[in-house]
N, C-alpha and C positions, 0 to 999 in steps of 0.2 A: 504493500500500500504505500500511497505518497505521504511522506513523514513532513508536517507543518509545524513542529515542535517549536522551531526557531522563530516562528510568527507568533508565539504565545500573547504577547503584550496587545498585539493587533486583533489577534482572534478574539481576545477577552472583549475589547471594545466593542466588538460587532455583537458578541453574545449580550452584552449588557444593554445594547439597544433594542432588544427583541421582548417584548412586554409578555409575548405567549409563552416564553420560554420560562420565565420565572413561574408561570401559572402551572405549567406541565410539572416542572421540578419539585414545587410545593406539593403538588397533589401526590406524587409518587413516593419522594423520600421521605415526607411525612407520614405516609401508610406504613413504609418498610419500617422505619425506627420505631414506631409505636408497636407494631405488631413484633419485632423482635425484642423490645423491652418485656413485653406481657411473655412471651415464649419463654425467654430466659428466665425470668422470675418462677415460671413453672417447672422449670428444670433444676432441682437442688443440686444435682451432680456437676452442673455446668463447670464450676471453676476446676475440679479434679478432671474432667474430661479435656478439658482446655490445656491444662498441663500435661496430661498424657499424650494428646496430640502433639504438641511441640515436641515432646521428647522421641516420639516415633518418628517423625519426621527428621528430626537431628540424627538419630541413630541410622535411618536408611540412607541419608545423605552422606554419613560417615563411611558407610559400606555400600556405595552406588554402584561401583563396579560389580560387586558380588550379585546384588539383586538384579542387575540389568541382565546379567549371564543366566540368571535363574528363571527370569521372566521369559527370556528369549527361548530357553530351552523348553519350558513348560507350554509356552504358547505355540512353538512349532510341534510337539507331542499332539496337541489337540487340533492341528489340522492346518493353523494359520502360517502365514508367511510373514515372515518380521524383516524390515527395511531399517537401515541406519542413515541418517541424514545429518550432516553436520551444519549447513547452512540452508535458508529458505529455499534457494534455487535447487539445491539437489532434493530436497522434499517435494516441491512442485515438479520436479521432473520426473521423478518416481512415480507420482499420482498421475500425470499426464500419459507416462510411457503404458501404464496400465489401462488406462482408459482407452489409449490407440488400439493395444493389443486387441482389446474386446470390441474395438470399432464402435465405441459409446458415443451417441449424440446428445444424451440427456442425462443429466446427473442431478439428484436430489442430495439435499446437504442439510444435516441439523447443525444449529449454532456451535461455533467451537473458535474461542478466541485465539488459539494456536492456528487455526485455518486462517484467521483474519491477519495474525502476527506473519505468517508465510506467503500471504499474498494469494492463496488457493483460488479466489474469485477472479482476479486478474489472469492469474495463468490458464484457467477453462476458457475465460472469454477469448485469451490469444490464440488458444487452440482450436477456436471454433466450436465449443461444445456448450449446450445451453446448461445454465446452473441454475436450479430453484431452490431457494431458501425456504424451508419448510416449517420453522417458528414462526408464530403469528408477529412477533415484533422484527424478526429479520426479513420476513415477508414485506412489512410496511417499508423498512427503509431500503429494501431492493428496489420497491415500485417507485420510492422518492428519490433514487438514485443518491443515498447519502451513507455515510459511514456511521456504524454504531456508536452510540454516546454514553453507554453504559455496558458492564460486561456481563450484567445478568438481565438487565431491562434495556435491551439495544435502542428501542424506541421512546425511551423516557421522555426526551425533549419534544414529542408530539402532544397536543391535546385531543382529546377523543373526537372533538369537530373536526380537527384537520386530517385525521384519520379517515374519517366518513368522507370527506370531499377527496381524499385521493382513491379511495375504493369507488367511489362514482366515476371518478376520471379513468381509472386502470382497468377496474374488472369487466369481466363480459357480461356479467349476471350481478350488478351490485345491489345492495341493500336499499330500502327505501327511508328508513329513518337513521338517527345517529344513535340508536340503542346499542349496547355493547354487544348483546347476545346475536342482534342482526348483523353487526361487524363480523363476528366470530363465523357465522354461518355462511358470510359472503365469501370469506377466507377460505372456508372449507370446500364450497363450491368451486372455488378457483382453482385449489391445489388438489384435490382429490385425483383428477384424470393424470396429473404430473406425476404422482406416486406410481401409479399403474404403468405409466409409460417410460420409466426410468430405468437406463440399463444398469447404472451404477449408484450406490448410495455411499455418502461420504459423511462422517461422525468425527467427533473428537472423544475425549474420554475425561471422565472425572477422577478415575483412580485406575491403576494398573496393581493387580495382584501377583507379586512375583512367586508364590509358592503353587498357584493353579495356572498361571498364564492367563488369568481373566481381566478383560475389559469391562468396566463399570462407568454406565451413563446414568445420571440422576436429572429426570426431566418432569415435566408437569402436563405436557399436552398430548402425549401419545404419538407424537409425528416422528419422534426418534425409532419408534419399533416399526412403523410404516416405511421409514427411510433405509433401515438396515436389514430387514428382512424380506421386502418384495422383490428388490433387484438382484441379480445374478451374482453381483460382486458388492462386498462391503469394504470400503477402505477407511481405516482408523488412523487419523493425525494427531500425536499426543506428543507432550514435551517429556524429556526423560526424568524430571522431575516428580510426574506423578506416581510413582511407584510407592507402594506400601507392602511390607514383607507378608502378610497373611489376612485371609477373612476376617479373622478377630481383630486385628489392626484396622481394617478398612471400615468396620461397624462403628468404630469410635468417631470418625470424620462423617459417615453418614448422618449420624445422630447431631452433629455441629453444623453441617454446611447448611441444612434448609432453614435452621433456626437462625442463623447469621445471614442468609441472603435475603429469605423470604418471610421471616418470623413465622414460620409453620414446622409442626414436629418432624414433618417427613414430606418428601415430594410423592406426586402421585405415581411415578413410576421409577424404580431403581432396577435396573436391568443388568445382568451379569452375562455377557458375550465370551462363550467358551469355544472359538474356532467356527468354520463353517459348517454347515448341514451334515449330519451323520445320516446312515442309514436308518430309517424309522422315524426321523423327524418330519413333522407335519410342514414345517415353513423353514426359512432361512436361506441365506445367500451359498452358492456354490463354491465361492472362493472368498478367503478373509485375508487381507493384508493390514499389517499393523506398521505405519511408518514412525520411527522414535526420532525425535528431532531435538538438536541440541541447542542451535542459534544462541551461541554465547554463553548457555547455561553453565559450562564448565569454566568460563572466565569468572562469573558469578561466583562459582564453587570456592574459587581460589580467594576471593577477597572479602573485604569487611562486609558485603552485601549478601552473603552467604544465607542467612536467616529468611531471606526474601523467596528463597526457593521452598520454604514450607508453606507459601500461599497457596490455598484452596481455591481461589477465585470465587470468592463469594460475595465481593461488592460492598461488604459492610463499612469498609473503611470510607468509601466515597459516599456512602449515604448519610454518613455521620460528619463529612468535610464542610464547614462553611464555606470555603473557597469553591469546591465541586456544586454547593448547593445554590451559590450566586450566578457561575457561568455555565455550567453543565460539563459535559465530556469533550465536546468537539474542539474548544480551545486547546486541548493537550495536544492535539496534531498527531497522535498516535493510537494504537491500539488500546492501550491501558491508560486511562484517566486517572484524577483525583489522586490520594496520597500514594498508592502501589504505582500509579504511572509516574509519578515525580521521582520515583528510584528505577524503576523497569526501562522507562524511555532512555535516560542517559546510558543506563547499563547495555542496551541494546542497540542504540545508535550512536550517540557521543555525548559527552558533556559539554562540547563546543555546540552541538545542535540544540540540546534540551537544557542548556543550564538555567533557563528562567523558572523552569518547573519547581525544583526543591526550594527556590527562594519566593515561590508564591503562597507556601506553607506557614501558617500561623503559629505553628509548634505548639498548638493548645493539647496535644496528646490525645485526642478522643479517638483517633484512627488506631492507635495501638490498644487503647482501652476496651475497644469492642473486637479487636482481631480474634478470631477463634484459635488462633496458634501463637498468639502473643509476639507478632513481629514487632520489633522496635522500630518502627516507622521514623519517627521524630529524631531518633539519633542517628539514622543512616542519612537523612535529610541533612542534618547538621554536618556530617561527615563530608558529603557531597559540597556544601558550602564552603567547608574549609580547604578542599580539593581545589575548588575553583579559585581561593584566595590564593594558595599557593602555586597555582598555575597563572596566574594573573590573568584570570577568565572574566573577572568581575569587571564592570564598567567603570570607567575613570571616576564618573560622578559618585558612584558608591564609595570606591577608594578614598576619594578626597573627604567625602561626606564624614565615613567613619574616622578618617584621620582628624577632622575637626572635633568629631564627638569625644574621641579618646584625649585630645588636648584638654576639653573642658572636664572630663571626668577625672583627670589626674589631678585637676586643680578645684577641690570641693568648693570653696567660695565662688567660684566662676561659674560651678555647674548649679549650685544653689539659686545663685543669682538669675541664670537663664531659665531655669524651671519656673521660678516665682513671676517672671516677666512674660513667660510663655502662657502660663495659667490665666494671668490677669488678662492677656491680650484675647485669649481663646474665650473668656467668659463675656468681655467686651463685645466680641462678635457676634456671641450667641444673643444677647440682648434679654428681653422679657420672655422670648419664646423657648428658651433652655435648648435650642439647638442650632448648629450652624449650617447654613445652606450654601455658603460659598467661601472658601478658603484660599488667600493669595499664597502663591507659590506651592499650594498643594490643592490643585484643583480636582486632581485624580481621585482623591478622597470623597469630594463633593459633588462629582459630576452625576453621579447615579443614586446618592443616598446623603442624608443629613448626617452630621456628627454631633454626637450628644457633647453639651457643654460640660467641662470638667467639673468636679467638685471645688469648694472653696479651699485654698490652699494647697500645697504640694503635698506629696505622701509624707513626707518627714515633717512637714507641719502638723498634719493630722496624727500623726504617730506620737509628736511629742505632746500634744493638747491630751490625747487618750492615756498617756503615761502620768500625767499631773493628776494628784490626789483629788 
């Protein structure tokens, strides 16, 4: 896919100027966060499960070579063919070669962030193969010719009314109203013939079980089963970090994933694929191919970002991120938005390209607080900022600004004077309304929202008053 992370600030300005975007984000993230809070509260073992999940991931990563070999051996014994790809180009070349060998003209696909990461959509298009996205949200953004804006809810940036208008324009037999049930039925009518006519089905995987060679998918719509069982060939594209040692370990993550992602105890469909159709099976593909993709994961493995490989792609971090909730996922300019994207995008592209992403974080820590595998996201963003500074990648204005702040901070009398003058000036600008609608030399703060007036006095002034008898 085209990476536009270097245009993050420009993309943010565009996003903030879209009134419907904030409505759509508030509707969806508000629902997801409240559901998650309720579901976690009803799961007394959550803290223990979270700790266990992090330990399982760390153990698996420490012995990744062993478990990869075990998975390949057991998946092959079950009848699947395992392929290895170091780069996105190698992965898509393998998939296209399989499609051409079977003279495939149409491919159905289940949502997979790894597929977005390697650019499978563009590869199929360039090979002249029709690609049909079967998840409802992915179907929406395919019709709109847009990238996903969230890793779990890809069409989060669209309101129901916008989707209804899109279906009326693109569907052969569109719905008559904006009712959600009618929208779903319209998509079902549009997609059902595509399932039956597809030559190949492509999916991702939520987990790979090493000791059985099983591929596990966790879905809600049932399109995954139609995509992977009706065509003659099933291709799985998956990152090498999705491994877990056994079914027992996998169960820990299944209990956490739905709660963190959607605020439900479990999804509608949890499916275990164990090779192609065997004699006596009533359905299933004749061939199953598993493409294991590295794409710089081994580089991440060797550095301070290694805990990022614990990630189970639940999206909880972005649902609770104030920056994501203000601008959505598209401004991040890559597959992974939000806090996880602020780390993965520089790791998978470059810090030069995506340096603005870790600097957009407020470091409030909510992302780590809600992460089901306790990834220290704020710490890694601090490290990325430090690396930028050491490599002189930060803008000159920031370096001079921090130099000026450091000069004042080393002189307490000057720092106290500056803060008192700043508080007084801000309160004067706020006036009787108690908020600042325009701020000289800092218009970016007030262009799209008001700033609350500071309390009377500086922090140190208030601290002294409260300590007095």
